[in-house]
Biotite code that builds the C-alpha atoms (Angstrom):
import biotite.structure as struc

atoms = struc.array([
    struc.Atom([152.197, -41.707, 192.850], chain_id="A", res_id=1, res_name="UNK", atom_name="CA", element="C"),
    struc.Atom([151.951, -40.245, 189.287], chain_id="A", res_id=2, res_name="UNK", atom_name="CA", element="C"),
    struc.Atom([148.606, -38.997, 189.959], chain_id="A", res_id=3, res_name="UNK", atom_name="CA", element="C"),
    struc.Atom([149.926, -37.134, 193.003], chain_id="A", res_id=4, res_name="UNK", atom_name="CA", element="C"),
    struc.Atom([152.702, -35.370, 191.144], chain_id="A", res_id=5, res_name="UNK", atom_name="CA", element="C"),
    struc.Atom([150.396, -34.310, 188.407], chain_id="A", res_id=6, res_name="UNK", atom_name="CA", element="C"),
    struc.Atom([147.947, -33.018, 191.287], chain_id="A", res_id=7, res_name="UNK", atom_name="CA", element="C"),
    struc.Atom([150.946, -30.979, 192.932], chain_id="A", res_id=8, res_name="UNK", atom_name="CA", element="C"),
    struc.Atom([151.959, -29.390, 189.607], chain_id="A", res_id=9, res_name="UNK", atom_name="CA", element="C"),
    struc.Atom([148.477, -28.488, 188.677], chain_id="A", res_id=10, res_name="UNK", atom_name="CA", element="C"),
    struc.Atom([147.863, -26.944, 192.450], chain_id="A", res_id=11, res_name="UNK", atom_name="CA", element="C"),
    struc.Atom([151.055, -24.988, 192.020], chain_id="A", res_id=12, res_name="UNK", atom_name="CA", element="C"),
    struc.Atom([150.177, -23.513, 188.613], chain_id="A", res_id=13, res_name="UNK", atom_name="CA", element="C"),
    struc.Atom([146.585, -22.759, 189.868], chain_id="A", res_id=14, res_name="UNK", atom_name="CA", element="C"),
    struc.Atom([148.118, -21.003, 192.855], chain_id="A", res_id=15, res_name="UNK", atom_name="CA", element="C"),
    struc.Atom([150.336, -19.074, 190.785], chain_id="A", res_id=16, res_name="UNK", atom_name="CA", element="C"),
    struc.Atom([147.438, -18.088, 188.449], chain_id="A", res_id=17, res_name="UNK", atom_name="CA", element="C"),
    struc.Atom([145.418, -16.901, 191.463], chain_id="A", res_id=18, res_name="UNK", atom_name="CA", element="C"),
    struc.Atom([148.153, -14.869, 192.952], chain_id="A", res_id=19, res_name="UNK", atom_name="CA", element="C"),
    struc.Atom([148.765, -13.093, 189.456], chain_id="A", res_id=20, res_name="UNK", atom_name="CA", element="C"),
    struc.Atom([145.177, -12.257, 189.173], chain_id="A", res_id=21, res_name="UNK", atom_name="CA", element="C"),
    struc.Atom([144.906, -10.869, 192.674], chain_id="A", res_id=22, res_name="UNK", atom_name="CA", element="C"),
    struc.Atom([148.064, -8.858, 192.075], chain_id="A", res_id=23, res_name="UNK", atom_name="CA", element="C"),
    struc.Atom([146.244, -7.380, 188.822], chain_id="A", res_id=24, res_name="UNK", atom_name="CA", element="C"),
    struc.Atom([143.142, -6.666, 190.625], chain_id="A", res_id=25, res_name="UNK", atom_name="CA", element="C"),
    struc.Atom([144.779, -4.678, 193.582], chain_id="A", res_id=26, res_name="UNK", atom_name="CA", element="C"),
    struc.Atom([143.900, -1.031, 193.047], chain_id="A", res_id=27, res_name="UNK", atom_name="CA", element="C"),
    struc.Atom([146.476, 1.496, 193.792], chain_id="A", res_id=28, res_name="UNK", atom_name="CA", element="C"),
    struc.Atom([145.701, 3.732, 196.766], chain_id="A", res_id=29, res_name="UNK", atom_name="CA", element="C"),
    struc.Atom([146.539, 7.643, 196.592], chain_id="A", res_id=30, res_name="UNK", atom_name="CA", element="C"),
    struc.Atom([146.671, 9.699, 199.816], chain_id="A", res_id=31, res_name="UNK", atom_name="CA", element="C"),
    struc.Atom([145.896, 13.294, 199.506], chain_id="A", res_id=32, res_name="UNK", atom_name="CA", element="C"),
    struc.Atom([147.475, 16.148, 201.714], chain_id="A", res_id=33, res_name="UNK", atom_name="CA", element="C"),
    struc.Atom([144.082, 18.172, 201.519], chain_id="A", res_id=34, res_name="UNK", atom_name="CA", element="C"),
    struc.Atom([140.402, 17.924, 200.299], chain_id="A", res_id=35, res_name="UNK", atom_name="CA", element="C"),
    struc.Atom([141.268, 20.344, 197.660], chain_id="A", res_id=36, res_name="UNK", atom_name="CA", element="C"),
    struc.Atom([143.806, 18.145, 196.214], chain_id="A", res_id=37, res_name="UNK", atom_name="CA", element="C"),
    struc.Atom([141.261, 15.367, 196.253], chain_id="A", res_id=38, res_name="UNK", atom_name="CA", element="C"),
    struc.Atom([138.830, 17.266, 194.268], chain_id="A", res_id=39, res_name="UNK", atom_name="CA", element="C"),
    struc.Atom([141.268, 18.380, 191.786], chain_id="A", res_id=40, res_name="UNK", atom_name="CA", element="C"),
    struc.Atom([142.398, 14.943, 191.293], chain_id="A", res_id=41, res_name="UNK", atom_name="CA", element="C"),
    struc.Atom([138.647, 13.651, 190.943], chain_id="A", res_id=42, res_name="UNK", atom_name="CA", element="C"),
    struc.Atom([137.778, 16.320, 188.623], chain_id="A", res_id=43, res_name="UNK", atom_name="CA", element="C"),
    struc.Atom([140.544, 15.382, 186.232], chain_id="A", res_id=44, res_name="UNK", atom_name="CA", element="C"),
    struc.Atom([139.288, 11.822, 186.278], chain_id="A", res_id=45, res_name="UNK", atom_name="CA", element="C"),
    struc.Atom([135.571, 12.518, 185.719], chain_id="A", res_id=46, res_name="UNK", atom_name="CA", element="C"),
    struc.Atom([134.248, 13.563, 182.297], chain_id="A", res_id=47, res_name="UNK", atom_name="CA", element="C"),
    struc.Atom([131.425, 16.031, 182.450], chain_id="A", res_id=48, res_name="UNK", atom_name="CA", element="C"),
    struc.Atom([128.423, 15.049, 180.525], chain_id="A", res_id=49, res_name="UNK", atom_name="CA", element="C"),
    struc.Atom([127.793, 17.180, 177.252], chain_id="A", res_id=50, res_name="UNK", atom_name="CA", element="C"),
    struc.Atom([124.229, 18.300, 178.418], chain_id="A", res_id=51, res_name="UNK", atom_name="CA", element="C"),
    struc.Atom([125.499, 19.374, 181.786], chain_id="A", res_id=52, res_name="UNK", atom_name="CA", element="C"),
    struc.Atom([128.526, 21.081, 180.001], chain_id="A", res_id=53, res_name="UNK", atom_name="CA", element="C"),
    struc.Atom([126.085, 22.862, 177.676], chain_id="A", res_id=54, res_name="UNK", atom_name="CA", element="C"),
    struc.Atom([123.674, 24.123, 180.526], chain_id="A", res_id=55, res_name="UNK", atom_name="CA", element="C"),
    struc.Atom([126.747, 25.307, 182.708], chain_id="A", res_id=56, res_name="UNK", atom_name="CA", element="C"),
    struc.Atom([127.964, 27.258, 179.674], chain_id="A", res_id=57, res_name="UNK", atom_name="CA", element="C"),
    struc.Atom([124.708, 29.014, 178.995], chain_id="A", res_id=58, res_name="UNK", atom_name="CA", element="C"),
    struc.Atom([124.320, 29.693, 182.675], chain_id="A", res_id=59, res_name="UNK", atom_name="CA", element="C"),
    struc.Atom([127.786, 31.423, 182.850], chain_id="A", res_id=60, res_name="UNK", atom_name="CA", element="C"),
    struc.Atom([126.984, 33.458, 179.890], chain_id="A", res_id=61, res_name="UNK", atom_name="CA", element="C"),
    struc.Atom([124.047, 35.017, 181.799], chain_id="A", res_id=62, res_name="UNK", atom_name="CA", element="C"),
    struc.Atom([126.264, 36.184, 184.686], chain_id="A", res_id=63, res_name="UNK", atom_name="CA", element="C"),
    struc.Atom([126.881, 39.664, 184.733], chain_id="A", res_id=64, res_name="UNK", atom_name="CA", element="C"),
    struc.Atom([130.428, 40.889, 183.975], chain_id="A", res_id=65, res_name="UNK", atom_name="CA", element="C"),
    struc.Atom([132.490, 41.749, 186.944], chain_id="A", res_id=66, res_name="UNK", atom_name="CA", element="C"),
    struc.Atom([133.121, 45.543, 187.415], chain_id="A", res_id=67, res_name="UNK", atom_name="CA", element="C"),
    struc.Atom([136.166, 47.031, 186.057], chain_id="A", res_id=68, res_name="UNK", atom_name="CA", element="C"),
    struc.Atom([138.923, 47.495, 188.758], chain_id="A", res_id=69, res_name="UNK", atom_name="CA", element="C"),
    struc.Atom([139.335, 51.066, 190.005], chain_id="A", res_id=70, res_name="UNK", atom_name="CA", element="C"),
    struc.Atom([142.935, 51.267, 188.421], chain_id="A", res_id=71, res_name="UNK", atom_name="CA", element="C"),
    struc.Atom([141.657, 50.389, 184.904], chain_id="A", res_id=72, res_name="UNK", atom_name="CA", element="C"),
    struc.Atom([138.909, 53.085, 185.177], chain_id="A", res_id=73, res_name="UNK", atom_name="CA", element="C"),
    struc.Atom([141.601, 55.637, 186.448], chain_id="A", res_id=74, res_name="UNK", atom_name="CA", element="C"),
    struc.Atom([143.989, 55.083, 183.639], chain_id="A", res_id=75, res_name="UNK", atom_name="CA", element="C"),
    struc.Atom([141.426, 54.640, 180.772], chain_id="A", res_id=76, res_name="UNK", atom_name="CA", element="C"),
])
C-alpha cells in the first residue's frame, strides 16, 4: 500500500514536470496582415553576415546617383 502511494506521488510529480516542460517548449505563433509585414518582421530578427553586408555596401557605392529633381535644378 505504501509503495502505491509513493508511486502515485512520483507519477503526479512527473506529470507536472512534463506539462511544465511542454508549456515552455511551445512557441508563440504570430499572424501577419500582409506578406510585407512578415518580411519586415523577419528582417528585424535576422542578422546579416558581415561579409554580405560589406559586399552590399560596395555594390551600392557603385550605383549611379539618382538625377536631381526638376524643382531643385530650377531653383539652384
